[in-house]
C-alpha positions in Angstrom: -77.6 -11.7 175.6 -81.2 -11.1 176.6 -81.2 -7.5 175.2 -80.3 -9.0 171.8 -83.6 -11.0 171.7 -86.0 -10.2 169.0 -89.3 -12.1 168.2 -91.0 -11.3 164.8 -94.8 -11.6 164.6 -96.4 -11.8 161.2 -99.9 -10.3 161.0 -102.3 -10.7 158.1 -105.7 -11.6 159.5 -107.3 -8.5 161.1 -109.3 -10.7 163.6 -106.2 -12.3 165.1 -103.4 -9.6 164.9 -103.9 -8.0 168.2 -103.9 -11.3 170.1 -100.7 -12.5 168.4 -98.9 -9.3 169.3 -100.0 -9.7 173.0 -98.4 -13.1 172.9 -95.2 -11.8 171.3 -95.1 -9.1 174.0 -95.3 -11.8 176.8 -92.5 -13.8 175.3 -90.4 -10.7 174.6 -90.9 -9.2 178.2 -89.8 -12.4 179.8 -86.5 -12.1 177.8 -86.0 -8.4 178.1 -86.2 -8.3 174.2 -88.3 -6.6 171.5 -91.1 -7.3 169.1 -90.8 -6.9 165.4 -94.3 -6.8 163.5 -94.2 -7.9 160.0 -96.8 -7.2 157.3 -96.5 -8.5 153.7 -97.7 -6.9 150.5 -98.0 -9.7 147.9 -97.0 -8.9 144.3 -97.0 -11.8 141.9 -94.0 -11.9 139.7 -95.9 -11.5 136.5 -98.0 -8.6 137.7 -97.4 -4.9 136.5 -96.1 -4.2 140.1 -92.8 -5.6 138.9 -92.2 -2.1 137.3 -92.1 -0.3 140.7 -89.7 -0.5 143.5 -90.8 -2.1 146.7 -90.8 1.3 148.6 -93.3 2.6 146.0 -95.4 -0.5 146.2 -95.6 -0.5 149.9 -96.4 3.3 150.0 -99.0 3.4 147.2 -100.5 0.0 147.2 -100.2 -1.2 150.9 -102.8 1.0 152.5 -104.8 -1.9 154.1 -101.7 -3.8 155.3 -100.3 -0.4 156.7 -103.4 0.1 158.6 -103.3 -3.2 160.1 -99.6 -3.0 160.9 -100.1 0.2 162.7 -103.0 -1.0 164.7 -101.0 -4.2 165.7 -98.0 -2.1 166.8 -100.2 0.2 168.9 -101.4 -2.9 170.9 -98.0 -2.9 172.7 -98.3 0.8 173.8 -97.6 1.0 177.5 -96.4 -2.5 177.9 -92.7 -1.5 178.4 -91.7 -3.7 175.5 -90.0 -2.1 172.4 -92.2 -2.8 169.3 -91.6 -1.8 165.7 -93.2 -2.8 162.5 -92.5 -2.9 158.8 -94.0 -3.7 155.5 -92.2 -6.2 153.2 -93.0 -6.5 149.5 -92.6 -10.2 148.1 -94.2 -12.7 145.6 -95.7 -14.7 148.4 -96.4 -14.3 152.2 -94.0 -16.9 153.1 -91.1 -15.3 151.2 -92.0 -11.9 152.7 -91.9 -13.3 156.3 -88.7 -15.2 155.8 -87.0 -12.2 154.3 -88.0 -10.1 157.3 -86.7 -12.6 159.8 -83.5 -12.8 158.0 -83.1 -9.1 157.5 -83.6 -8.4 161.2 -81.9 -11.4 162.5 -84.8 -12.5 164.6 -84.4 -15.2 167.2 -88.0 -16.4 166.9 -91.1 -16.1 164.8 -94.8 -16.1 165.8 -97.3 -17.1 163.2 -101.1 -17.3 163.3 -102.6 -20.6 162.3 -105.9 -20.6 160.3 -107.7 -23.6 158.9 -105.9 -25.7 156.2 -106.1 -24.5 152.7 -105.8 -28.0 151.2 -105.9 -31.5 152.2 -102.3 -32.3 152.0 -101.3 -29.0 153.9 -100.2 -29.5 157.5 -101.3 -26.1 158.9 -102.0 -24.1 155.8 -99.7 -23.4 152.8 -97.8 -20.4 154.1 -97.3 -21.6 157.6 -96.0 -25.0 156.2 -93.5 -23.3 154.0 -92.2 -21.0 156.7 -91.9 -24.0 159.1 -89.8 -25.9 156.5 -87.5 -23.0 155.8 -87.2 -20.9 159.0 -83.9 -21.3 160.8 -85.2 -19.6 164.1 -87.5 -20.9 166.6 -91.1 -20.8 165.3 -94.3 -20.4 167.3 -97.6 -21.2 165.6 -100.7 -19.9 167.5 -104.4 -21.0 166.7 -106.5 -18.5 168.6 -109.5 -20.3 170.0 -113.0 -19.2 171.1 -111.8 -18.8 174.7 -109.1 -16.1 173.8 -108.9 -13.3 176.3 -108.0 -13.3 179.9 -105.5 -16.2 180.9 -105.9 -17.8 184.2 -104.3 -21.1 183.5 -101.9 -22.5 180.9 -101.7 -26.3 179.9 -98.2 -27.6 179.2 -98.3 -31.3 178.0 -94.8 -32.5 178.9 -92.8 -34.6 176.3 -89.2 -35.6 175.9 -88.4 -34.0 172.7 -86.1 -31.5 171.1 -88.9 -28.9 171.4 -90.0 -29.4 175.0 -87.7 -26.7 176.5 -88.9 -24.1 174.1 -92.6 -25.0 174.8 -91.9 -24.8 178.6 -90.3 -21.5 178.2 -93.2 -20.1 176.3 -95.7 -21.5 178.9 -93.8 -19.9 181.7 -93.6 -16.6 180.0 -97.3 -16.4 179.3 -97.9 -17.5 182.9 -95.6 -14.9 184.4 -97.2 -12.1 182.2 -100.7 -12.9 183.2 -100.2 -14.2 186.8 -101.7 -17.5 185.5 -101.0 -21.0 186.8 -99.1 -23.5 184.5 -100.5 -27.1 184.6 -98.2 -29.8 183.6 -99.6 -32.9 182.0 -97.9 -36.2 181.2 -100.0 -38.8 179.3 -98.8 -42.4 179.7 -99.8 -45.6 177.9 -100.1 -47.7 181.2 -99.7 -47.3 185.0 -96.3 -49.0 184.7 -95.1 -45.6 183.2 -96.4 -43.4 186.0 -93.3 -43.3 188.2 -91.1 -42.2 185.3 -93.8 -39.7 184.3 -94.0 -38.0 187.7 -90.3 -37.7 187.8 -90.3 -35.9 184.4 -93.0 -33.6 185.7 -91.0 -32.8 188.8 -88.0 -31.9 186.8 -90.0 -29.7 184.6 -91.8 -28.0 187.5 -88.4 -27.3 189.1 -87.4 -25.3 185.9 -90.5 -23.2 186.0 -89.8 -20.2 188.3 -92.0 -17.3 189.3 -95.3 -19.2 188.4 -97.7 -21.5 190.3 -97.4 -25.1 188.9 -99.6 -28.1 189.2 -98.9 -31.6 187.9 -101.0 -34.4 186.6 -100.5 -37.9 185.0 -103.2 -39.4 182.8 -103.5 -42.7 181.3 -104.9 -43.0 177.7 -104.3 -41.8 174.1 -102.1 -38.6 174.1 -104.1 -36.3 171.8 -107.4 -37.4 173.4 -106.2 -36.6 176.9 -104.5 -33.3 175.9 -107.7 -32.1 174.2 -109.8 -33.1 177.3 -107.5 -31.2 179.6 -107.4 -28.2 177.5 -111.1 -27.7 178.0 -110.5 -26.2 181.3 -107.5 -24.1 180.5 -107.2 -21.0 178.6 -104.1 -21.8 176.5 -102.3 -25.0 175.7 -98.6 -24.8 174.7 -96.9 -28.0 173.3 -93.7 -28.7 171.5 -93.6 -30.0 168.0 -93.1 -33.9 167.6 -91.2 -33.9 164.2 -91.4 -37.4 162.8 -90.4 -39.2 159.5 -87.0 -39.9 158.0 -87.4 -37.1 155.5 -88.7 -34.7 158.1 -91.9 -34.1 156.0 -94.1 -33.8 159.1 -92.7 -30.4 160.4 -95.1 -30.4 163.6 -96.0 -33.9 164.2 -99.4 -35.7 164.5 -100.2 -35.0 168.0 -99.9 -31.1 168.0 -101.8 -31.1 164.7 -104.6 -33.2 166.1 -104.6 -31.1 169.3 -104.7 -27.9 167.3 -107.6 -29.1 165.2 -109.8 -30.4 168.0 -109.1 -28.0 171.0 -111.6 -25.2 171.4 -109.1 -22.9 173.3 -106.0 -21.2 172.1 -103.2 -23.6 171.1 -99.5 -22.6 170.6 -97.1 -25.1 169.0 -93.4 -24.5 169.5 -90.7 -25.7 166.9 -87.3 -25.1 168.0 -84.9 -23.8 165.3 -81.7 -25.5 164.3 -80.6 -24.0 161.0 -77.7 -21.8 160.0 -78.7 -18.9 162.3 -77.9 -19.3 165.9 -81.2 -19.6 167.8 -80.8 -17.5 171.0 -84.3 -17.8 172.2 -84.6 -18.3 175.9 -80.8 -18.9 176.3 -79.8 -19.1 180.0 
């Protein structure tokens, strides 16, 4: 049921915490659900902190994280959405976030994306680990230079396992901000235009309570999405998981768009693990 819906949002970067909570509030409000803000105090296993309980560590050594957590929670004041927060103690950020999601049985998780920490990382070490291991739906947001008031949301439309989740997130942001949702389908040639317009029409029909415009472009997918994103505040696109061993958790197109687009980009990866994913259930 909608009132069972819970979205967790992990906060760590003080510059991005408030924006992440605003996005989580938009999504939660659309489902009549709640937001759970997660902060992590990292204690390496070999450290002297192992002598203390998690409660003592969080209370005595988590001052900065607690202040950030409290500030993030306060962002939702007056929004009508229930928001709570908690500090978790773990040997790594990814372990702490995953423990929080499991403990609170969250339906989805929102993460901030910073620059890659090493060449072979997809979105950064912690985000990569969480994407591989989380059973719930995961949203990864890269906050761009144009973050702020939202007037239009770009939704590149694809036929993938994650497309419905991306559309639901785009709609939620559009409704919350009274913003238009622009649907884009990129095709390889004009021969594909008719099928593309049919897909756009079906997607538009599924987006209630928001103004929708549609467009078909011919060209390279990532290039056209990045170009279209320049005139929109937020771009939401589904993951395009590829590879027989599922090594690419997000897919090449969302990664390319995320790296090159100046505005805010949200990548949606639908869960499918042992926990029942209830996000945006009709």
